[in-house]
mmCIF file as gemmi writes it, N, C-alpha and C atoms, coordinates in Angstrom:
data_model
loop_
_atom_site.group_PDB
_atom_site.id
_atom_site.type_symbol
_atom_site.label_atom_id
_atom_site.label_alt_id
_atom_site.label_comp_id
_atom_site.label_asym_id
_atom_site.label_entity_id
_atom_site.label_seq_id
_atom_site.pdbx_PDB_ins_code
_atom_site.Cartn_x
_atom_site.Cartn_y
_atom_site.Cartn_z
_atom_site.occupancy
_atom_site.B_iso_or_equiv
_atom_site.pdbx_formal_charge
_atom_site.auth_seq_id
_atom_site.auth_asym_id
_atom_site.pdbx_PDB_model_num
ATOM 1 N N . MET Axp A 1 ? -4.472 -6.07 -30.273 1 0 ? 1 A 1
ATOM 2 C CA . MET Axp A 1 ? -3.205 -5.497 -29.856 1 0 ? 1 A 1
ATOM 3 C C . MET Axp A 1 ? -3.163 -5.248 -28.35 1 0 ? 1 A 1
ATOM 4 N N . TYR Axp A 2 ? -4.328 -4.938 -27.761 1 0 ? 2 A 1
ATOM 5 C CA . TYR Axp A 2 ? -4.362 -4.684 -26.324 1 0 ? 2 A 1
ATOM 6 C C . TYR Axp A 2 ? -3.999 -5.92 -25.507 1 0 ? 2 A 1
ATOM 7 N N . GLU Axp A 3 ? -4.403 -7.092 -26.003 1 0 ? 3 A 1
ATOM 8 C CA . GLU Axp A 3 ? -4.121 -8.308 -25.244 1 0 ? 3 A 1
ATOM 9 C C . GLU Axp A 3 ? -2.62 -8.6 -25.176 1 0 ? 3 A 1
ATOM 10 N N . PHE Axp A 4 ? -1.897 -8.299 -26.231 1 0 ? 4 A 1
ATOM 11 C CA . PHE Axp A 4 ? -0.46 -8.538 -26.209 1 0 ? 4 A 1
ATOM 12 C C . PHE Axp A 4 ? 0.261 -7.502 -25.351 1 0 ? 4 A 1
ATOM 13 N N . THR Axp A 5 ? -0.226 -6.28 -25.396 1 0 ? 5 A 1
ATOM 14 C CA . THR Axp A 5 ? 0.344 -5.239 -24.537 1 0 ? 5 A 1
ATOM 15 C C . THR Axp A 5 ? 0.085 -5.547 -23.068 1 0 ? 5 A 1
ATOM 16 N N . SER Axp A 6 ? -1.1 -6.037 -22.764 1 0 ? 6 A 1
ATOM 17 C CA . SER Axp A 6 ? -1.394 -6.371 -21.369 1 0 ? 6 A 1
ATOM 18 C C . SER Axp A 6 ? -0.592 -7.579 -20.906 1 0 ? 6 A 1
ATOM 19 N N . GLU Axp A 7 ? -0.324 -8.532 -21.789 1 0 ? 7 A 1
ATOM 20 C CA . GLU Axp A 7 ? 0.557 -9.648 -21.435 1 0 ? 7 A 1
ATOM 21 C C . GLU Axp A 7 ? 1.959 -9.134 -21.123 1 0 ? 7 A 1
ATOM 22 N N . TYR Axp A 8 ? 2.431 -8.194 -21.927 1 0 ? 8 A 1
ATOM 23 C CA . TYR Axp A 8 ? 3.755 -7.609 -21.693 1 0 ? 8 A 1
ATOM 24 C C . TYR Axp A 8 ? 3.783 -6.89 -20.345 1 0 ? 8 A 1
ATOM 25 N N . LEU Axp A 9 ? 2.802 -6.032 -20.093 1 0 ? 9 A 1
ATOM 26 C CA . LEU Axp A 9 ? 2.801 -5.246 -18.862 1 0 ? 9 A 1
ATOM 27 C C . LEU Axp A 9 ? 2.629 -6.11 -17.621 1 0 ? 9 A 1
ATOM 28 N N . GLY Axp A 10 ? 1.759 -7.106 -17.691 1 0 ? 10 A 1
ATOM 29 C CA . GLY Axp A 10 ? 1.565 -7.995 -16.547 1 0 ? 10 A 1
ATOM 30 C C . GLY Axp A 10 ? 2.801 -8.807 -16.235 1 0 ? 10 A 1
ATOM 31 N N . THR Axp A 11 ? 3.425 -9.338 -17.277 1 0 ? 11 A 1
ATOM 32 C CA . THR Axp A 11 ? 4.659 -10.1 -17.085 1 0 ? 11 A 1
ATOM 33 C C . THR Axp A 11 ? 5.772 -9.201 -16.571 1 0 ? 11 A 1
ATOM 34 N N . LEU Axp A 12 ? 5.833 -7.993 -17.092 1 0 ? 12 A 1
ATOM 35 C CA . LEU Axp A 12 ? 6.837 -7.029 -16.64 1 0 ? 12 A 1
ATOM 36 C C . LEU Axp A 12 ? 6.656 -6.711 -15.154 1 0 ? 12 A 1
ATOM 37 N N . LEU Axp A 13 ? 5.433 -6.519 -14.73 1 0 ? 13 A 1
ATOM 38 C CA . LEU Axp A 13 ? 5.164 -6.23 -13.32 1 0 ? 13 A 1
ATOM 39 C C . LEU Axp A 13 ? 5.566 -7.391 -12.419 1 0 ? 13 A 1
ATOM 40 N N . ILE Axp A 14 ? 5.177 -8.583 -12.796 1 0 ? 14 A 1
ATOM 41 C CA . ILE Axp A 14 ? 5.45 -9.747 -11.948 1 0 ? 14 A 1
ATOM 42 C C . ILE Axp A 14 ? 6.943 -10.053 -11.882 1 0 ? 14 A 1
ATOM 43 N N . ILE Axp A 15 ? 7.612 -10.053 -13.024 1 0 ? 15 A 1
ATOM 44 C CA . ILE Axp A 15 ? 9.043 -10.378 -13.038 1 0 ? 15 A 1
ATOM 45 C C . ILE Axp A 15 ? 9.858 -9.286 -12.348 1 0 ? 15 A 1
ATOM 46 N N . SER Axp A 16 ? 9.494 -8.035 -12.556 1 0 ? 16 A 1
ATOM 47 C CA . SER Axp A 16 ? 10.254 -6.965 -11.893 1 0 ? 16 A 1
ATOM 48 C C . SER Axp A 16 ? 10.031 -6.982 -10.393 1 0 ? 16 A 1
ATOM 49 N N . THR Axp A 17 ? 8.842 -7.331 -9.943 1 0 ? 17 A 1
ATOM 50 C CA . THR Axp A 17 ? 8.615 -7.458 -8.507 1 0 ? 17 A 1
ATOM 51 C C . THR Axp A 17 ? 9.47 -8.564 -7.928 1 0 ? 17 A 1
ATOM 52 N N . LEU Axp A 18 ? 9.555 -9.668 -8.627 1 0 ? 18 A 1
ATOM 53 C CA . LEU Axp A 18 ? 10.387 -10.772 -8.165 1 0 ? 18 A 1
ATOM 54 C C . LEU Axp A 18 ? 11.87 -10.413 -8.204 1 0 ? 18 A 1
ATOM 55 N N . ALA Axp A 19 ? 12.293 -9.741 -9.268 1 0 ? 19 A 1
ATOM 56 C CA . ALA Axp A 19 ? 13.714 -9.429 -9.421 1 0 ? 19 A 1
ATOM 57 C C . ALA Axp A 19 ? 14.189 -8.357 -8.437 1 0 ? 19 A 1
ATOM 58 N N . PHE Axp A 20 ? 13.353 -7.381 -8.173 1 0 ? 20 A 1
ATOM 59 C CA . PHE Axp A 20 ? 13.818 -6.247 -7.379 1 0 ? 20 A 1
ATOM 60 C C . PHE Axp A 20 ? 13.463 -6.327 -5.903 1 0 ? 20 A 1
ATOM 61 N N . THR Axp A 21 ? 12.48 -7.152 -5.534 1 0 ? 21 A 1
ATOM 62 C CA . THR Axp A 21 ? 12.159 -7.279 -4.116 1 0 ? 21 A 1
ATOM 63 C C . THR Axp A 21 ? 12.495 -8.651 -3.586 1 0 ? 21 A 1
ATOM 64 N N . GLY Axp A 22 ? 12.144 -9.696 -4.331 1 0 ? 22 A 1
ATOM 65 C CA . GLY Axp A 22 ? 12.394 -11.051 -3.868 1 0 ? 22 A 1
ATOM 66 C C . GLY Axp A 22 ? 11.444 -11.499 -2.776 1 0 ? 22 A 1
ATOM 67 N N . ASN Axp A 23 ? 10.496 -10.668 -2.425 1 0 ? 23 A 1
ATOM 68 C CA . ASN Axp A 23 ? 9.537 -10.978 -1.377 1 0 ? 23 A 1
ATOM 69 C C . ASN Axp A 23 ? 8.342 -11.711 -1.978 1 0 ? 23 A 1
ATOM 70 N N . VAL Axp A 24 ? 8.03 -12.873 -1.429 1 0 ? 24 A 1
ATOM 71 C CA . VAL Axp A 24 ? 6.957 -13.699 -1.97 1 0 ? 24 A 1
ATOM 72 C C . VAL Axp A 24 ? 5.603 -12.997 -1.847 1 0 ? 24 A 1
ATOM 73 N N . LEU Axp A 25 ? 5.372 -12.302 -0.773 1 0 ? 25 A 1
ATOM 74 C CA . LEU Axp A 25 ? 4.095 -11.614 -0.593 1 0 ? 25 A 1
ATOM 75 C C . LEU Axp A 25 ? 3.906 -10.508 -1.626 1 0 ? 25 A 1
ATOM 76 N N . TYR Axp A 26 ? 4.973 -9.816 -1.952 1 0 ? 26 A 1
ATOM 77 C CA . TYR Axp A 26 ? 4.893 -8.786 -2.985 1 0 ? 26 A 1
ATOM 78 C C . TYR Axp A 26 ? 4.618 -9.393 -4.358 1 0 ? 26 A 1
ATOM 79 N N . VAL Axp A 27 ? 5.213 -10.539 -4.609 1 0 ? 27 A 1
ATOM 80 C CA . VAL Axp A 27 ? 4.995 -11.211 -5.895 1 0 ? 27 A 1
ATOM 81 C C . VAL Axp A 27 ? 3.546 -11.659 -6.019 1 0 ? 27 A 1
ATOM 82 N N . VAL Axp A 28 ? 2.998 -12.244 -4.959 1 0 ? 28 A 1
ATOM 83 C CA . VAL Axp A 28 ? 1.595 -12.663 -4.973 1 0 ? 28 A 1
ATOM 84 C C . VAL Axp A 28 ? 0.68 -11.455 -5.138 1 0 ? 28 A 1
ATOM 85 N N . ALA Axp A 29 ? 1.012 -10.368 -4.458 1 0 ? 29 A 1
ATOM 86 C CA . ALA Axp A 29 ? 0.214 -9.145 -4.601 1 0 ? 29 A 1
ATOM 87 C C . ALA Axp A 29 ? 0.3 -8.587 -6.015 1 0 ? 29 A 1
ATOM 88 N N . SER Axp A 30 ? 1.472 -8.666 -6.634 1 0 ? 30 A 1
ATOM 89 C CA . SER Axp A 30 ? 1.604 -8.167 -8.005 1 0 ? 30 A 1
ATOM 90 C C . SER Axp A 30 ? 0.846 -9.046 -8.99 1 0 ? 30 A 1
ATOM 91 N N . ILE Axp A 31 ? 0.805 -10.358 -8.754 1 0 ? 31 A 1
ATOM 92 C CA . ILE Axp A 31 ? 0.014 -11.246 -9.604 1 0 ? 31 A 1
ATOM 93 C C . ILE Axp A 31 ? -1.469 -10.902 -9.486 1 0 ? 31 A 1
ATOM 94 N N . ALA Axp A 32 ? -1.928 -10.723 -8.255 1 0 ? 32 A 1
ATOM 95 C CA . ALA Axp A 32 ? -3.336 -10.371 -8.048 1 0 ? 32 A 1
ATOM 96 C C . ALA Axp A 32 ? -3.665 -9.021 -8.681 1 0 ? 32 A 1
ATOM 97 N N . PHE Axp A 33 ? -2.761 -8.069 -8.542 1 0 ? 33 A 1
ATOM 98 C CA . PHE Axp A 33 ? -2.975 -6.747 -9.128 1 0 ? 33 A 1
ATOM 99 C C . PHE Axp A 33 ? -3.001 -6.808 -10.648 1 0 ? 33 A 1
ATOM 100 N N . ALA Axp A 34 ? -2.081 -7.57 -11.229 1 0 ? 34 A 1
ATOM 101 C CA . ALA Axp A 34 ? -2.027 -7.694 -12.687 1 0 ? 34 A 1
ATOM 102 C C . ALA Axp A 34 ? -3.279 -8.37 -13.232 1 0 ? 34 A 1
ATOM 103 N N . ILE Axp A 35 ? -3.753 -9.398 -12.553 1 0 ? 35 A 1
ATOM 104 C CA . ILE Axp A 35 ? -4.973 -10.08 -13.003 1 0 ? 35 A 1
ATOM 105 C C . ILE Axp A 35 ? -6.179 -9.165 -12.863 1 0 ? 35 A 1
ATOM 106 N N . ALA Axp A 36 ? -6.26 -8.448 -11.754 1 0 ? 36 A 1
ATOM 107 C CA . ALA Axp A 36 ? -7.396 -7.547 -11.554 1 0 ? 36 A 1
ATOM 108 C C . ALA Axp A 36 ? -7.38 -6.392 -12.556 1 0 ? 36 A 1
ATOM 109 N N . LEU Axp A 37 ? -6.209 -5.877 -12.856 1 0 ? 37 A 1
ATOM 110 C CA . LEU Axp A 37 ? -6.105 -4.727 -13.74 1 0 ? 37 A 1
ATOM 111 C C . LEU Axp A 37 ? -6.199 -5.109 -15.213 1 0 ? 37 A 1
ATOM 112 N N . LEU Axp A 38 ? -5.572 -6.198 -15.6 1 0 ? 38 A 1
ATOM 113 C CA . LEU Axp A 38 ? -5.444 -6.543 -17.018 1 0 ? 38 A 1
ATOM 114 C C . LEU Axp A 38 ? -6.252 -7.768 -17.427 1 0 ? 38 A 1
ATOM 115 N N . GLY Axp A 39 ? -6.989 -8.344 -16.511 1 0 ? 39 A 1
ATOM 116 C CA . GLY Axp A 39 ? -7.69 -9.59 -16.775 1 0 ? 39 A 1
ATOM 117 C C . GLY Axp A 39 ? -8.74 -9.522 -17.858 1 0 ? 39 A 1
ATOM 118 N N . ARG Axp A 40 ? -9.341 -8.395 -18.055 1 0 ? 40 A 1
ATOM 119 C CA . ARG Axp A 40 ? -10.376 -8.276 -19.078 1 0 ? 40 A 1
ATOM 120 C C . ARG Axp A 40 ? -9.81 -8.047 -20.478 1 0 ? 40 A 1
ATOM 121 N N . MET Axp A 41 ? -8.535 -7.704 -20.557 1 0 ? 41 A 1
ATOM 122 C CA . MET Axp A 41 ? -7.925 -7.417 -21.857 1 0 ? 41 A 1
ATOM 123 C C . MET Axp A 41 ? -7.221 -8.607 -22.477 1 0 ? 41 A 1
ATOM 124 N N . SER Axp A 42 ? -6.777 -9.567 -21.66 1 0 ? 42 A 1
ATOM 125 C CA . SER Axp A 42 ? -6.057 -10.711 -22.217 1 0 ? 42 A 1
ATOM 126 C C . SER Axp A 42 ? -6.428 -11.964 -21.441 1 0 ? 42 A 1
ATOM 127 N N . ALA Axp A 43 ? -5.788 -13.045 -21.799 1 0 ? 43 A 1
ATOM 128 C CA . ALA Axp A 43 ? -6.033 -14.313 -21.113 1 0 ? 43 A 1
ATOM 129 C C . ALA Axp A 43 ? -5.291 -14.386 -19.781 1 0 ? 43 A 1
ATOM 130 N N . THR Axp A 44 ? -4.502 -13.374 -19.477 1 0 ? 44 A 1
ATOM 131 C CA . THR Axp A 44 ? -3.71 -13.244 -18.249 1 0 ? 44 A 1
ATOM 132 C C . THR Axp A 44 ? -2.859 -14.48 -17.963 1 0 ? 44 A 1
ATOM 133 N N . HIS Axp A 45 ? -2.114 -14.927 -18.963 1 0 ? 45 A 1
ATOM 134 C CA . HIS Axp A 45 ? -1.203 -16.038 -18.727 1 0 ? 45 A 1
ATOM 135 C C . HIS Axp A 45 ? 0.001 -15.568 -17.929 1 0 ? 45 A 1
ATOM 136 N N . PHE Axp A 46 ? 0.663 -14.519 -18.386 1 0 ? 46 A 1
ATOM 137 C CA . PHE Axp A 46 ? 1.831 -13.916 -17.74 1 0 ? 46 A 1
ATOM 138 C C . PHE Axp A 46 ? 2.964 -14.908 -17.5 1 0 ? 46 A 1
ATOM 139 N N . ASN Axp A 47 ? 2.917 -16.076 -18.122 1 0 ? 47 A 1
ATOM 140 C CA . ASN Axp A 47 ? 3.909 -17.113 -17.905 1 0 ? 47 A 1
ATOM 141 C C . ASN Axp A 47 ? 4.014 -17.944 -19.181 1 0 ? 47 A 1
ATOM 142 N N . PRO Axp A 48 ? 5.208 -18.084 -19.735 1 0 ? 48 A 1
ATOM 143 C CA . PRO Axp A 48 ? 5.349 -18.863 -20.965 1 0 ? 48 A 1
ATOM 144 C C . PRO Axp A 48 ? 4.929 -20.32 -20.814 1 0 ? 48 A 1
ATOM 145 N N . ALA Axp A 49 ? 5.093 -20.893 -19.632 1 0 ? 49 A 1
ATOM 146 C CA . ALA Axp A 49 ? 4.695 -22.29 -19.428 1 0 ? 49 A 1
ATOM 147 C C . ALA Axp A 49 ? 3.181 -22.445 -19.539 1 0 ? 49 A 1
ATOM 148 N N . ILE Axp A 50 ? 2.443 -21.492 -19.007 1 0 ? 50 A 1
ATOM 149 C CA . ILE Axp A 50 ? 0.984 -21.538 -19.098 1 0 ? 50 A 1
ATOM 150 C C . ILE Axp A 50 ? 0.544 -21.338 -20.541 1 0 ? 50 A 1
ATOM 151 N N . THR Axp A 51 ? 1.204 -20.429 -21.234 1 0 ? 51 A 1
ATOM 152 C CA . THR Axp A 51 ? 0.879 -20.207 -22.643 1 0 ? 51 A 1
ATOM 153 C C . THR Axp A 51 ? 1.156 -21.461 -23.466 1 0 ? 51 A 1
ATOM 154 N N . ALA Axp A 52 ? 2.284 -22.111 -23.234 1 0 ? 52 A 1
ATOM 155 C CA . ALA Axp A 52 ? 2.626 -23.326 -23.974 1 0 ? 52 A 1
ATOM 156 C C . ALA Axp A 52 ? 1.642 -24.452 -23.673 1 0 ? 52 A 1
ATOM 157 N N . TRP Axp A 53 ? 1.254 -24.602 -22.422 1 0 ? 53 A 1
ATOM 158 C CA . TRP Axp A 53 ? 0.293 -25.633 -22.059 1 0 ? 53 A 1
ATOM 159 C C . TRP Axp A 53 ? -1.055 -25.378 -22.722 1 0 ? 53 A 1
ATOM 160 N N . THR Axp A 54 ? -1.5 -24.139 -22.719 1 0 ? 54 A 1
ATOM 161 C CA . THR Axp A 54 ? -2.784 -23.803 -23.327 1 0 ? 54 A 1
ATOM 162 C C . THR Axp A 54 ? -2.742 -24.043 -24.83 1 0 ? 54 A 1
ATOM 163 N N . TRP Axp A 55 ? -1.613 -23.742 -25.454 1 0 ? 55 A 1
ATOM 164 C CA . TRP Axp A 55 ? -1.467 -23.984 -26.89 1 0 ? 55 A 1
ATOM 165 C C . TRP Axp A 55 ? -1.448 -25.479 -27.197 1 0 ? 55 A 1
ATOM 166 N N . MET Axp A 56 ? -0.705 -26.26 -26.391 1 0 ? 56 A 1
ATOM 167 C CA . MET Axp A 56 ? -0.635 -27.705 -26.626 1 0 ? 56 A 1
ATOM 168 C C . MET Axp A 56 ? -1.975 -28.388 -26.366 1 0 ? 56 A 1
ATOM 169 N N . ALA Axp A 57 ? -2.78 -27.821 -25.478 1 0 ? 57 A 1
ATOM 170 C CA . ALA Axp A 57 ? -4.1 -28.38 -25.209 1 0 ? 57 A 1
ATOM 171 C C . ALA Axp A 57 ? -5.104 -28.014 -26.297 1 0 ? 57 A 1
ATOM 172 N N . GLY Axp A 58 ? -4.696 -27.163 -27.233 1 0 ? 58 A 1
ATOM 173 C CA . GLY Axp A 58 ? -5.568 -26.782 -28.33 1 0 ? 58 A 1
ATOM 174 C C . GLY Axp A 58 ? -6.55 -25.682 -27.996 1 0 ? 58 A 1
ATOM 175 N N . LYS Axp A 59 ? -6.306 -24.979 -26.908 1 0 ? 59 A 1
ATOM 176 C CA . LYS Axp A 59 ? -7.211 -23.919 -26.486 1 0 ? 59 A 1
ATOM 177 C C . LYS Axp A 59 ? -6.763 -22.535 -26.932 1 0 ? 59 A 1
ATOM 178 N N . LEU Axp A 60 ? -5.611 -22.47 -27.585 1 0 ? 60 A 1
ATOM 179 C CA . LEU Axp A 60 ? -5.056 -21.192 -28.015 1 0 ? 60 A 1
ATOM 180 C C . LEU Axp A 60 ? -4.488 -21.364 -29.421 1 0 ? 60 A 1
ATOM 181 N N . PRO Axp A 61 ? -4.889 -20.501 -30.354 1 0 ? 61 A 1
ATOM 182 C CA . PRO Axp A 61 ? -4.337 -20.602 -31.714 1 0 ? 61 A 1
ATOM 183 C C . PRO Axp A 61 ? -2.829 -20.347 -31.735 1 0 ? 61 A 1
ATOM 184 N N . SER Axp A 62 ? -2.167 -20.893 -32.722 1 0 ? 62 A 1
ATOM 185 C CA . SER Axp A 62 ? -0.702 -20.801 -32.801 1 0 ? 62 A 1
ATOM 186 C C . SER Axp A 62 ? -0.212 -19.365 -32.917 1 0 ? 62 A 1
ATOM 187 N N . ASN Axp A 63 ? -0.872 -18.551 -33.739 1 0 ? 63 A 1
ATOM 188 C CA . ASN Axp A 63 ? -0.397 -17.172 -33.901 1 0 ? 63 A 1
ATOM 189 C C . ASN Axp A 63 ? -0.582 -16.363 -32.616 1 0 ? 63 A 1
ATOM 190 N N . THR Axp A 64 ? -1.655 -16.594 -31.881 1 0 ? 64 A 1
ATOM 191 C CA . THR Axp A 64 ? -1.856 -15.902 -30.606 1 0 ? 64 A 1
ATOM 192 C C . THR Axp A 64 ? -0.837 -16.37 -29.579 1 0 ? 64 A 1
ATOM 193 N N . ALA Axp A 65 ? -0.566 -17.675 -29.555 1 0 ? 65 A 1
ATOM 194 C CA . ALA Axp A 65 ? 0.43 -18.201 -28.618 1 0 ? 65 A 1
ATOM 195 C C . ALA Axp A 65 ? 1.807 -17.616 -28.886 1 0 ? 65 A 1
ATOM 196 N N . LEU Axp A 66 ? 2.177 -17.498 -30.15 1 0 ? 66 A 1
ATOM 197 C CA . LEU Axp A 66 ? 3.479 -16.913 -30.487 1 0 ? 66 A 1
ATOM 198 C C . LEU Axp A 66 ? 3.567 -15.447 -30.068 1 0 ? 66 A 1
ATOM 199 N N . MET Axp A 67 ? 2.482 -14.715 -30.244 1 0 ? 67 A 1
ATOM 200 C CA . MET Axp A 67 ? 2.483 -13.309 -29.833 1 0 ? 67 A 1
ATOM 201 C C . MET Axp A 67 ? 2.546 -13.184 -28.307 1 0 ? 67 A 1
ATOM 202 N N . TYR Axp A 68 ? 1.822 -14.051 -27.587 1 0 ? 68 A 1
ATOM 203 C CA . TYR Axp A 68 ? 1.899 -14.049 -26.124 1 0 ? 68 A 1
ATOM 204 C C . TYR Axp A 68 ? 3.324 -14.362 -25.664 1 0 ? 68 A 1
ATOM 205 N N . LEU Axp A 69 ? 3.93 -15.385 -26.272 1 0 ? 69 A 1
ATOM 206 C CA . LEU Axp A 69 ? 5.297 -15.75 -25.896 1 0 ? 69 A 1
ATOM 207 C C . LEU Axp A 69 ? 6.28 -14.629 -26.2 1 0 ? 69 A 1
ATOM 208 N N . ALA Axp A 70 ? 6.105 -13.962 -27.33 1 0 ? 70 A 1
ATOM 209 C CA . ALA Axp A 70 ? 6.978 -12.84 -27.67 1 0 ? 70 A 1
ATOM 210 C C . ALA Axp A 70 ? 6.83 -11.713 -26.659 1 0 ? 70 A 1
ATOM 211 N N . ALA Axp A 71 ? 5.606 -11.427 -26.248 1 0 ? 71 A 1
ATOM 212 C CA . ALA Axp A 71 ? 5.371 -10.37 -25.26 1 0 ? 71 A 1
ATOM 213 C C . ALA Axp A 71 ? 5.98 -10.744 -23.913 1 0 ? 71 A 1
ATOM 214 N N . GLN Axp A 72 ? 5.836 -12.005 -23.508 1 0 ? 72 A 1
ATOM 215 C CA . GLN Axp A 72 ? 6.371 -12.437 -22.219 1 0 ? 72 A 1
ATOM 216 C C . GLN Axp A 72 ? 7.896 -12.447 -22.204 1 0 ? 72 A 1
ATOM 217 N N . PHE Axp A 73 ? 8.494 -12.933 -23.271 1 0 ? 73 A 1
ATOM 218 C CA . PHE Axp A 73 ? 9.954 -12.95 -23.328 1 0 ? 73 A 1
ATOM 219 C C . PHE Axp A 73 ? 10.538 -11.544 -23.454 1 0 ? 73 A 1
ATOM 220 N N . SER Axp A 74 ? 9.857 -10.666 -24.165 1 0 ? 74 A 1
ATOM 221 C CA . SER Axp A 74 ? 10.363 -9.296 -24.257 1 0 ? 74 A 1
ATOM 222 C C . SER Axp A 74 ? 10.24 -8.578 -22.919 1 0 ? 74 A 1
ATOM 223 N N . ALA Axp A 75 ? 9.232 -8.908 -22.136 1 0 ? 75 A 1
ATOM 224 C CA . ALA Axp A 75 ? 9.133 -8.336 -20.785 1 0 ? 75 A 1
ATOM 225 C C . ALA Axp A 75 ? 10.274 -8.844 -19.915 1 0 ? 75 A 1
ATOM 226 N N . ALA Axp A 76 ? 10.599 -10.121 -20.034 1 0 ? 76 A 1
ATOM 227 C CA . ALA Axp A 76 ? 11.713 -10.677 -19.26 1 0 ? 76 A 1
ATOM 228 C C . ALA Axp A 76 ? 13.038 -10.039 -19.655 1 0 ? 76 A 1
ATOM 229 N N . VAL Axp A 77 ? 13.239 -9.83 -20.939 1 0 ? 77 A 1
ATOM 230 C CA . VAL Axp A 77 ? 14.473 -9.18 -21.409 1 0 ? 77 A 1
ATOM 231 C C . VAL Axp A 77 ? 14.521 -7.73 -20.932 1 0 ? 77 A 1
ATOM 232 N N . SER Axp A 78 ? 13.375 -7.061 -20.911 1 0 ? 78 A 1
ATOM 233 C CA . SER Axp A 78 ? 13.334 -5.67 -20.411 1 0 ? 78 A 1
ATOM 234 C C . SER Axp A 78 ? 13.746 -5.6 -18.953 1 0 ? 78 A 1
ATOM 235 N N . VAL Axp A 79 ? 13.266 -6.518 -18.137 1 0 ? 79 A 1
ATOM 236 C CA . VAL Axp A 79 ? 13.638 -6.531 -16.727 1 0 ? 79 A 1
ATOM 237 C C . VAL Axp A 79 ? 15.121 -6.878 -16.575 1 0 ? 79 A 1
ATOM 238 N N . TRP Axp A 80 ? 15.615 -7.808 -17.384 1 0 ? 80 A 1
ATOM 239 C CA . TRP Axp A 80 ? 17.022 -8.174 -17.319 1 0 ? 80 A 1
ATOM 240 C C . TRP Axp A 80 ? 17.902 -6.982 -17.664 1 0 ? 80 A 1
ATOM 241 N N . ILE Axp A 81 ? 17.55 -6.237 -18.694 1 0 ? 81 A 1
ATOM 242 C CA . ILE Axp A 81 ? 18.324 -5.054 -19.086 1 0 ? 81 A 1
ATOM 243 C C . ILE Axp A 81 ? 18.268 -4 -17.987 1 0 ? 81 A 1
ATOM 244 N N . LEU Axp A 82 ? 17.075 -3.778 -17.443 1 0 ? 82 A 1
ATOM 245 C CA . LEU Axp A 82 ? 16.932 -2.784 -16.386 1 0 ? 82 A 1
ATOM 246 C C . LEU Axp A 82 ? 17.717 -3.171 -15.15 1 0 ? 82 A 1
ATOM 247 N N . SER Axp A 83 ? 17.701 -4.442 -14.793 1 0 ? 83 A 1
ATOM 248 C CA . SER Axp A 83 ? 18.436 -4.866 -13.604 1 0 ? 83 A 1
ATOM 249 C C . SER Axp A 83 ? 19.951 -4.818 -13.814 1 0 ? 83 A 1
ATOM 250 N N . SER Axp A 84 ? 20.388 -5.011 -15.054 1 0 ? 84 A 1
ATOM 251 C CA . SER Axp A 84 ? 21.828 -4.933 -15.286 1 0 ? 84 A 1
ATOM 252 C C . SER Axp A 84 ? 22.322 -3.486 -15.288 1 0 ? 84 A 1
ATOM 253 N N . LEU Axp A 85 ? 21.437 -2.535 -15.477 1 0 ? 85 A 1
ATOM 254 C CA . LEU Axp A 85 ? 21.827 -1.128 -15.424 1 0 ? 85 A 1
ATOM 255 C C . LEU Axp A 85 ? 21.959 -0.622 -13.991 1 0 ? 85 A 1
ATOM 256 N N . MET Axp A 86 ? 21.365 -1.311 -13.069 1 0 ? 86 A 1
ATOM 257 C CA . MET Axp A 86 ? 21.394 -0.852 -11.675 1 0 ? 86 A 1
ATOM 258 C C . MET Axp A 86 ? 22.57 -1.382 -10.944 1 0 ? 86 A 1
């Protein structure tokens, strides 16, 4: 369960940094921070494209890939909802 939560939090951090600042340096710093903080708990994909590639390459089981994708998309929807409230 921790790996899916860390995928959600890492994706949430990266997408919200991009959505609210738009600064490339901040986005790179947030990626580095998310990997350093959450890297031991999950595979640190933080991107549906990376998750899909890893699944298609046979390196990730289908149920884990679906949970990663659900966590990443729910983080994106959370940022979208938060940004529409502002």
